[in-house]
N, C-alpha and C positions, 0 to 999 in steps of 0.2 A: 504493500499500500504505500502510496506516495503522499507527500504533504505539501500543500500549497504554499507558494511564496506569500509573503505579507500583502502583496498587492493583489493576489488572485481573488477574484470574486466568485461565489458559488454560481454554478451555472443555471441554478433555478431561479435566483432572484439577485440582481446586483445592488439592490437597495439594502440599506441597514435599518429598514423599518418593515413592520408586518403589513403586508397588503390585505386588502378586504378577503381575498381567497384564502390566504395563508391563516388569517384570523379564523375564517370559517372552519378550516381544516383543524386548527387548534380546538376550537369548541367542540367539533364532532368528535375528535379523539378523547377529549375530556368527557363528554356526555356518554358516548358509547362504552368507554372504559368504566365509567361511574355505574351504569346499569349492569355491567357484567360482574363487577366487584360487589354491587349491592346483592346480586343474586348469590354469588359465591360465598361472600363472607356473612350474608344474612343466614346462610345455612348454619354457619358457626354460632351465631346468636341463638338461632333455635336450637341447636345441640346443647347450648349451655342453660337454656331456660325451659325448654318445653320436651324435647325428644326423649330424655331419660324417663319421664312419666307417661308420655304418650305411646312410644314404641317399645319401651323395655320395662313394664311395670312389674314383671315377674321375677326381677333380681334385686340384689342389695342396691341401695342408691350409689354407692361407690362404683360398683361394677356397672350400673346403668349409665353413669356419667362417663366412665371409660369407654363403653361401647358406642355412645353417642358422639364422642370425640373421635373414636376409631372410624366410625363411617365418615366423619368430617375429612379424616386423612385419605380415605379412599378417593376422593377426587383427585388427590394428587399423584396417585399411582396411575390414573389414566391421563394426567396432564402431560407426561413425556410422550406417550403415544399421539396425543393430539398435537403436540408441538412437532413431531416428526412429520405427520400427515399435512398439518397446515403450514409447517415451514416449507416443505417441498412445494406445495400448490402455491404458496405465496411468493416464493422465488421463482416459480415458472408462470403462473397466471396472473399474478398481481396481487397488491396489498388490499385493495378495496373490497374485492370479491370475498376474500376470507373474512373480512371484518363483519360483513353482513351475514355470512353463514354462521359464524361462531355467536353472533348476538341472537339469531334466531334459535339456535340450539340451546342456548342458556335459557332463554325465556320459556321454552317448552319444558324443559327439565323443572324449573321452579314452579311453573303453573301446576304440574302434575304432583309435585311435592305438597302444594297447598290443598290437593284434593284427596290425598291418600287417607283412607279410613284408619282409625287407631288399631292398635294390637287387640284391644278389647272387642272390636267389631269384626276383624278378619284374621286375627291371629298372626302366626309368623310370616304370612304373606305381606304384612304391613312393612315391617322392617326391610323385607327383601326388595319391595318396590322402592322404598326409600333409597337403598343402596344402589339400585340400578340407575335411579335418576341422578345420584350424586356422581356416579361414573360418567353419564353424559355431561354434567356440569364440568367435570374435571377435564374430559376430552375437548370441550369447547374452549375452556380458558386456555388451553395449551397453545392456542393460536392468537387469542386476543391481545395479550399485553405487547407482544413483539409487533403485531400489525398496527396498533394504535400508535406505538412510539415511532416507528418507521414512517407512518403517514405524516406525523408532525415533523419529525427530524429531516425527512427528504424533501418536504416542502419549503423548509425554512431558509431564510437568507443566511448567508455564512456568519455573520457577526451576531445573529440572534438565534442561532440554533439551540443553544442551552435554554433559552427562555421558551421557545415553541416546544421544545422537547420535554419541558416540564408540564405542560398541559395534561398529558394523559395521566401522569403521576398524581395530580390533584384529583383525578377522577377515582383514585383508589380511596383517598380520604371522603370524597363526596359520596361515594357509594356506601362506605361504612357509616357516615353520618346519617344518610337517609334511612338506611336499614334499622340502625339503633333508635332514630327518632320515632320510627313507626312502631317498633317494638316497645319503645318507652310509652307512646300514647295508648297503646292497647293494654299494657300493664297497668296504666293509671285509670283508664276508663272502664274497665272491666275487672270483675272479681278475679281471684286466683284460679278458681274452678272454671270460670268462663274462659279465662285465657288458655287454660289447658285443653278445654273442650273445643274451642273454635278460634280464639283470638290470636293465637300463633300463626294461623293460617293466612290472615290478611296480608302481612308483608309479602308472602310468596305470590298471592294472587294479584297484588298490586303491581308485580313485575309485568303483566300484561300491557299495562298503560306505558310503562317505562320503555319496553322494548319496542312498542310502536312508535313512539317518539324518536328513539334513537336510530331505528331503521329509516325513518324518514329523513333525518339529518344526514346519515351516511350516504344514502343515495344521491344526495345533492352535491356532494364534493367530487373533485377530480382525482384521477388515479395519480400516484406519486410520479412526478416528472423525472426523477432519477431512475426509477424503474422503466419508464417509457424510454428513456435514452438507451437503457441497456438493451431492451427489446430491438430498438432500431439498429443497434450496433451488432445484433445477433451474438451477444456474449453470454447468454444464459448458461448455467451449468445444466448438463443432462441429468445428473443425479446430484442435487445440491448438497445432501449431507455427506456424500462421498467426497465431494470436493472441499467441504468444510473440514472434515477431520483429516483430510490429506495435507492442507494449507493453512488452516486457521483454527487448529485444535486448542492452542494455548489460550487465546482469549475466552474460549468457552469455559475452560477451567477455572480461569481468574473470575470470570462472571459468576460462577457457581459459588466460589468461595466469598466473593464481595457480597453477594446478596444474602449469605447466610446470616449476618448482623440483622437486617431489617426483617427478615422472615422469622427469626427466632424471636426477637423482641416484639414484632408486630402480632404474632400469634399468642404471645403472652396476654395481649389484651383480650382476646377471646377467652382464654382460660381464667382471666380475672374475673368474669361475670360468674362463673361456677365457683371458683375459690372465694371470692369476696362474699357471695350470698351464702354459701353452704358451710363454709369453714370459719369465716370472720364474722358472719351474721350481719353483714352491712346491707342497707336498703337497696334492693334491685334498682328501684328508679334513679337513685343516687348514682350508683355505678354507670348506669346508662347515659345519664346526664354528664357525668365526668368524661365518658369516652366521646360523647358527641362534642363537648366543648374542646377537648384536647385535639380532636380530628380537625375542627373548624380552625384552630390556631395552626394547624400545620399547613393549611392551604396557602396562605400569603407567603410563608416562609420557603415552601417548596418552590413557588414561582421565583421568588427573590434569589434563591440559591442557584437556580438554573440561570437566572439573568447574570448574576455576578460571576458564574462560571465562564461566561463569554469574555470577560475582562480580566479575571485573575487565573484562570485555568480551572479545568474540571477536577483534576487530581487534587488540587489543594483544597477546594471546597468539600470534596468527598471525605478526605482525611479528616477535616474538622468535624464532620457528622460522625464519623466513626470514633473519634476521641470522646466526643460527648456520650456516645453509646456505650463505651466501655466504662465511664465513671457511673452512669446512671444504671448500667447493668448490675454493678456490684451493690448499689444502694437501693435498688427498686424495692425489693421484698422487705428489707428492714423498715423502709418508710410505710409500705403498705400494711405491715404487720402491727403498726401503732394503732390501727383502727381510727386514727384522728382524720376526719375528712379532709382538711386542708393538706395534710401531708400526703394522704392517698392520691388526691389530685395533683399535687406537685409532682409526685412520681410518675404519674400517667402522663402529664404535660411534657415533662422534659424528655421522656422517652420519645414521645412523638416528634418533639422538635429536632431531637438528634436524628431521627429517621428522616424527617423533612429535609434537613441540611444535605443529607446524602441523596435522597431521593431526586431532588432537583436535577442534578447534572449526571447522575449514574448511568441511565440508559443511553443518553447522548454520547457519553464518554466511550460506551461500549459499542454503540452504534458505529463509531468512528474507527472501530478496531477490525471490522469486517468489510469485505468487498460486497458489491451490490448483489451479485449472484448468489451469495450465500448469507447475506445479512439477516433475512427473515429467519432461516434456520438457525444461525448461530444465536441470536437473541432468545428465540423461543425455546430451544433446546436447554440452553444455560439457565434461563428463567424457570423452566419447568422442573429440572433436576434440583436446583437449589430450593424451589418451593416445595418439592416432595419431601426433602430432608427437613425443612423447617416445619412442615405441617405436622410432623410427629410430636412436637413440642407439647401442644396441650394434653394429648394422652400420656406422654412421658411425664409431664408435670404432675398430672393426676396420681400417678404411680409414685413418683418421688415423694410427693407430699404425705403420702401414707407410711413412708419409711421413716428411718431414723435421721436421715440427712435433712429432711424438711426444706424450708426455704433458703437456708444457708447454702445447700448444694445447688439450688436454682440459681442464686446469686453468683456463685462461682462460675457456673455454667455460662450465664449470660455475659459476665465480664470476659470469659475465654473467647466466646464467640465473636465478640466485638474486636478483641485484640488480634485474633487470627485474620479477620477481615481487613483491619489496619494494616497489618504487616503485608498481607497479599497485595493490597492497592499501592503501598509505598514502594513495593519492588517493581511495579509496573513501568513501562516506558509508554508515556501519553504524550503525543504530538499535539501542536496547535495547528489550525487552519487546514484540517484534513479536508481534501477534495473527495466528496462522497461519490463522485461519478466515475472515479478511478476503479479499474477492474484488473485483477490478476488473472493471467491466463490459466486455464484448467491444467 
């Protein structure tokens, strides 16, 4: 991969400002990613608050929680498969088509989850259907993140690539906020019995509306101009995954390790809903409200970190976020275990701000590590494998909390995850002014 000279302008747009079309692409990447994350992580909220009682009522509460989070993790086992399939198709057929397909698949899976009868009604068929729909969600999300990022990054002007590349990342926070907000409203507006009977279904069925809006927005944007340039040059890889692991396998490994920090600490947020209510006996609405507030604060910092990465370098900004993560990783559970609402919120807020600082430029930085003919596959596969590893954290945390190590062991684990990611990024060679249209020959 070559690096552009300081005077080289991105072939997509020579201007150092976002055009109307580029802004539309950013909004589409944000909203579509928000919808998919709403569906995907909304499942995690349901697993924490309702699924143990609805789908696993015949086992102990601890085992029911473990099984609920285990099914949450199932989606991540199908995510790598989806990343391979959609990565191949995205590098061969285009980014836009894959984004529409993944969005529709996710919406169908979530809608069916909202309609599944309880275990009391149909027995073991209920958790089996839940498992199948989670697999569909996982398959779909395997192509979503990479596609959304690449649509934004490959449309962006050279000196605002980090800013536009951060738009899909605020979709993660946006999806989590909307999912938790609807769960919060349902937990406040209905009784606990009503919530378990039907209230938890409302967020999943609301996905129909969000998917319809997201599909409409994505149909109105243009295909990536960088991808179209590649097609015109006839430089597409015949088998992108083979080309990827022959020429650019190292950035895939680096991406997996780098994302281990936000995945690990991010999924602790999901675990917190179960741990905070069942172990610390904190009010469920309070924890949901804290999660919403922390994720809302994450949005502007994510955009700002992407913006300043265009001026001070992506690597430097990412390392700052990882350093914050290492500190809060060691202090998170000691603060939460005080049961003091202010300290609990402080722990959740600082964790999300550390993730935001890293999230803004991280995918743009790695997009610049891959050639166009394997870029979708590289980002999708690295993201999926790292997500698969991180998704085990809620279930593992549930087991650790029942052992002798308790929260101390989790604090050490979180610190080590952040430190490992920091060392990984620190050792990377990250160039500036990368020309995304450059391609290596197969």
